C-alpha positions, 0 to 999 in steps of 0.5 A: 390734721389735728391730733393729740395723745390722751392718757386715761388713768385708772386708780384705786382711790380711798380716803387718804388724799395724799395717797390718791395724789401720789397715785396720780403723780406716779402715773403721770411721771411715767407718761410719754412727753407726747401726752397733752391731756390726762384724764382721771376717774370719778372720786380721783382725789377722795373716795370716802363717806358723806361726812368726809366729802363735806369736810374736804370740799373746796371752793373752786380755785382754792384749796390744797387738793386743787393746789396739788393738781395745779402744781402737777399740771405745771410741773409736767406741762399737761392738761389734767381733768380731775374726774370728780372731787367735792366742791362748794356748790355755785348755787347754794354755799351750804351744799356741795357738788360732785364736780369735774375740774379741768386744769390747763398746762399753766395750772389755770382752771379752764372748765368746771362741770357739776354732775347732773344725774345723781346715783340713787339706786338699789342694786344687788352688790356689797353696798346695796343702796346708793343715795348721792342726792343726800350728799350732793346738789345736782348740777344745772348746766352742761360743759364743753371746752376747747383743749389741745386735742379737741373740743371736750364735753364733760360728764361723770359716771351715772350720766352715761345712762342719759343719752340726751346729755350726750346729744346736748354736748354734741350739739355744742360741738363736742368731738370728745366726751369724757366719762370719769367713773366709779362704776360698781362691779355689778353694773359695770360687768353688765352695762359699762362697755355697751353704754360707752360704745352706744354713746360714741356711736350715737354722737359720733364722738370719741368717748374716753372713760377713766375708771376706778378699780378695786375695793373702796371701803364697802364698795367695789368698782369695775375698772375697765377704763375704755377709749372708744372712737366715733364708730364705736370701736374700742381703741384700748382697754385697761381691765384691772391694772392701776395704771394709765393707757394712752390713746391718740385722738384725731378729731378731724377723722370724725368728719367723714362719718358725720357727713355719711350719717348726719345724726345731728341734722336728722334728730327731730328732738333737737329743740328739747335739748336746749333746756340743758344748754346754758345760755 
C-alpha cells in the first residue's frame, strides 16, 4: 500500500521575507527524515499590504523567494508546497495572482495554482473589510498533480467555502486536497473545522490545511492547522503553536469508503463541474 508522511507547517508570517523563510527552514530542519512533502500556509513568504505584494511579486520560475525555496527542497530532499505567494499573472502581466507553487525534491516547479475565489467580505473583526480582488486577479483553472504521497488537488483559503471546486478536484483524481490558509480568528472559530471536515467527507479525500496563526499588522489569524482523513476524522490539529505537525497518508485506504458510498458516480451535477477543468 502506498503511504507517505506529510508535514503541515504553522507560521506567523509578516512583511519580512527573510524572517518568513527562516521560520520555514527552522521547521523543516526539525522534521523526521521520513517526511516527503511539506505544506506551508497562505501568505507563507509574505504577509503584507497590497503595495508590498505588487512590489515583491515574482515571475514563475524566477526570483529570490522561489530560489530560496528551491534550495531548501534540494537541501532537505523534500517536496515543498508554498501555500501562496504573489506571482505575475499568466493572463495579464500587469496584474498579480495569489498562487500556490509546488517544488519537487530536485527544486523543480511541478505545479501552480492561482486562487480562484477572492476574499471580498465585511466581517466583525479588527480589520473589518477585505478586498482581495483589488489586489489580485482571480485564477481560471484547477490544479491536480501527482506527488510521492498521492494525487494532490490545490486550493487556497477562501476556496474552502465553495464545494464545487473540491468536487472538480476529486473528478480529476485527487486523493489529497491542500487548503493553505490565513483564516481570520472571527471566521475560523465559527467555520474552519466544520468546513474542512465537510469537504473531506463530501469528496472522500484527505484534507490537509496548514495555517497562519497570530497577529499580522491589523489582522489576526486563527491557526488550528488541521489534517482530516477521508471519513472526516481529525487526524491531528495544531491549535496555536508556530510549529509543524506530521501525518501519515495512505491514499489506498480511501478505496473502501469510495466503493461503499459512490458519491462521484451518484452526483447528478457532474456535467456542471467541467467548466472548472482546464482542457
